[in-house]
N, C-alpha and C positions, 0 to 999 in steps of 0.2 A: 830416809823420810824425815828424821829429826833434823838433818842438815838442811833440807829444803824448807822446812817450817822455820828454822832459825834464820835463814837467808830472807825468806818472805817477811818475817817479823821485823828484822832490821831494816829491810827496804821500806816497809810500811811506816815504821817510825821515822825514818829519814825523810820520807815523803811528807809527813805531817810537819816536821820541823821546817822543811823547805817552803811550806806554803805561807809562811809569815805569821802564823798563829791567829788567823781570823781578822779581827778588827772591825767587822761590820761592813756596811755598804759605804762606797766612796761618797764624799761630800759633794753634792751637786746643787745645794741650795744657796741662794744669794744671802747676804747679810740681812738681818732684821733691823728695820728702821722704825722708830716710834718717837712720839712726842716732838714732831716737827713744829717749829715756831719761828715767827719773824717778829722783830721788835725794833721800832714801833710798827704797828699795823697801818698807821696813817701818820705821815710826816706833818709837822706843824706849819711848815712854810712851803710856798710854791717853788722856792729855789732848790728844793731837793735836799739830799743829805744821806747820811750813812744808815743802813739797815743791817742788823745782825740776824743771821740765819743760824738756827741751832737744831740739833737732833741727837737722840741717843741711838747708837748703832752698835750691834753686837754680832758675833759669828764664832762658832766653835773652832773654826780653822784660823781665826785671827782676821782682823780688819786691815786690809792693805791700803785702801783709798776711799775717801768720802768727798763728795762734791755736791754742789747745788746747781741745778739748771734753772736759770732765771729768764723768763720771757718778758721782754720789755714791751711798753705800750705799742711800739711800732711793729711788733712781732719778732724782732731780732732776738736771738738767744745768746746768753752769756754764761760761761761756766765759772763758778766760784769755788775755789779750793777751800775745804774745811779741815781744821786741825783739832786734835783732841785737847780739851781743856778740862781737867778733872775727869768726869765720866760723860762729858757732853762734847760733841763735835760742833765747832762754830766757824763761821765765815762771815765776811762783811762785803756788802755791795754798796757802791755810791750811786744813788738814784739821781738822775739828772733833773734839771728844772722843768717845771710844767710851763710851757710857753703857749699853750692853747689860748685862743681868744674867745672861746665859746662858753667859758665858765665851767667846763667839765674837768673832774679829777682824772688823773692818769693812773692806771692800774698795772702793777707788775704781778706776775704769777711765778711761784717758786715750787720746785720739786727737789727732793734730796735723793741722791743715788749713791751706791757704794759697791766696792769690789772686795772680795775676800782673798785670803792668801792662796787659795786654789784657783783663782781666776773667775769665780762665779760672780756675776754682776746683776744688780737690780735691773729688772726690765724697764724700758721706757714706758711712761714718762718719768716714773720714780714714785716717791711717797710724799704726801698722800696722793692717791690716784687722781683726785680732782684738783690738786695743787692747793697752795695756800697763798693768799694775796696780801699786798700792801699797796697803799695809794699815796700819790703826791697831789696835794690839793691844787685846785685851780687858782690862778691869780685873781685878784679882785677884778671883776668886770667893770669897766668904766661906765659911768652913767650914760643913758641915752642923750643924744643931742636935743637941746630944747627946741621946741617949735614956736615960731612967732607968728 
C-alpha cells in the first residue's frame, strides 16, 4: 500500500511539473492603440505635402508590427508602415495636390492598426474607430467671368 501511494505521489508530482506551471490564459488580445494623431491636420498649400501619423502602441506579448490605413479622397486605401521612435510609432504619407476646380478641400482619413508577437491583430478599420482626418485645401477658385 505504501508503495502504491509513493508511486501515485511521484506520478502526481511529475504530472504537475509537466503541465508547464500554469501561466494563465493565452494572449488573444490585440495591441492597445492610443493617442492617434496626424500633423498637420490641414496642409497649408493645395499642392499637398507630408503628413506625420503617430500613435502609442503597447502589448504584453510585444508589438510586432504597426501600420496606418489611409483612405484617400478618391476612396483608394494606402498602407503606411510605422516605426518606433522613442515611445511613439510614427509614419509619413505624402498627400497629393488638390486639383479640384470646385473650391472644395480634399479629406484623407487615417486609422492605425497593429499586430502583436502572438499574431493578434487590431480589427478593421483600426483606431480610432471613426478615423482621424487631415485635409488638403482647395486651390484658389478663379473669379467668375465678367459679364458685359
